[in-house]
C-alpha positions as CSV (number, residue, x, y, z in Angstrom):
1,M,-115.8,154.4,-120.4
2,S,-112.7,152.1,-120.3
3,G,-113.1,149.0,-118.3
4,S,-116.8,148.9,-118.9
5,I,-118.2,145.4,-119.7
6,I,-120.4,145.4,-122.8
7,R,-123.0,142.7,-123.3
8,A,-124.7,142.5,-126.7
9,S,-126.6,140.2,-129.0
10,P,-125.4,139.8,-132.6
11,D,-128.3,142.1,-133.7
12,E,-127.2,144.8,-131.4
13,L,-123.7,144.9,-133.0
14,G,-125.1,146.0,-136.3
15,L,-122.7,143.8,-138.3
16,Q,-123.1,143.9,-142.1
17,W,-123.2,140.3,-143.5
18,Q,-120.9,139.7,-146.4
19,T,-120.0,136.6,-148.3
20,P,-116.2,136.0,-147.9
21,L,-114.2,135.4,-151.0
22,S,-112.3,132.6,-149.3
23,V,-112.4,130.7,-146.0
24,H,-109.4,132.7,-144.9
25,Q,-111.6,135.8,-144.7
26,S,-114.0,134.3,-142.2
27,G,-114.4,136.3,-139.0
28,L,-117.0,137.1,-136.3
29,R,-119.7,138.0,-138.8
30,E,-119.4,134.7,-140.6
31,L,-119.3,132.7,-137.4
32,L,-122.4,134.4,-136.2
33,Q,-124.1,133.9,-139.6
34,H,-123.3,130.2,-139.5
35,A,-124.6,129.8,-135.9
36,A,-127.8,131.5,-136.8
37,S,-128.4,129.0,-139.6
38,L,-128.4,126.1,-137.0
39,S,-131.7,124.6,-136.0
40,P,-132.5,125.4,-133.3
41,S,-130.6,128.6,-133.4
42,P,-128.4,129.0,-130.3
43,E,-128.7,132.0,-128.0
44,I,-125.6,134.1,-128.6
45,V,-124.3,136.6,-126.1
46,I,-121.2,138.6,-126.8
47,L,-119.2,140.0,-123.9
48,G,-116.5,142.6,-124.4
49,I,-114.5,145.1,-122.4
50,V,-114.0,148.7,-123.5
51,P,-110.2,149.2,-123.9
52,E,-108.3,152.0,-122.2
53,N,-106.3,152.8,-125.2
54,T,-106.5,151.9,-128.9
55,D,-103.9,154.3,-130.2
56,S,-100.9,152.1,-129.3
57,P,-101.8,148.4,-129.5
58,G,-99.6,146.0,-127.6
59,M,-99.5,142.6,-126.1
60,N,-100.4,143.6,-122.5
61,L,-103.7,144.4,-121.0
62,S,-104.1,147.8,-119.3
63,K,-104.6,147.8,-115.5
64,T,-108.2,149.0,-116.1
65,V,-109.0,146.0,-118.4
66,E,-107.0,143.6,-116.2
67,G,-109.2,144.7,-113.3
68,V,-112.4,143.5,-114.8
69,I,-111.3,140.2,-116.3
70,D,-112.4,138.2,-113.2
71,R,-115.9,139.8,-113.5
72,V,-116.1,138.8,-117.2
73,I,-115.1,135.3,-116.4
74,S,-117.8,135.1,-113.7
75,D,-120.4,136.5,-116.2
76,V,-119.4,133.9,-118.8
77,S,-119.6,131.1,-116.1
78,A,-123.1,132.3,-115.1
79,L,-124.2,132.4,-118.7
80,I,-123.0,128.8,-119.3
81,S,-124.6,127.6,-116.1
82,A,-128.0,129.1,-116.9
């Protein structure tokens, strides 16, 4: 449902690890892979918001997504403070 906040671990995302051909191809997968190689491995929590519409991308947030931004910021603050 649009506006829902998703909280997931990297394992829950089901990302397929790939070796990029250049540093310009690095993305979320590669960042998470590098973080997992640290000792000790950090706890990684990914927060996202289900968009209202993906058919016509734009530069503005929908009212639905805009309405939950403060809650996501509070969730991030709570995670950092824990």
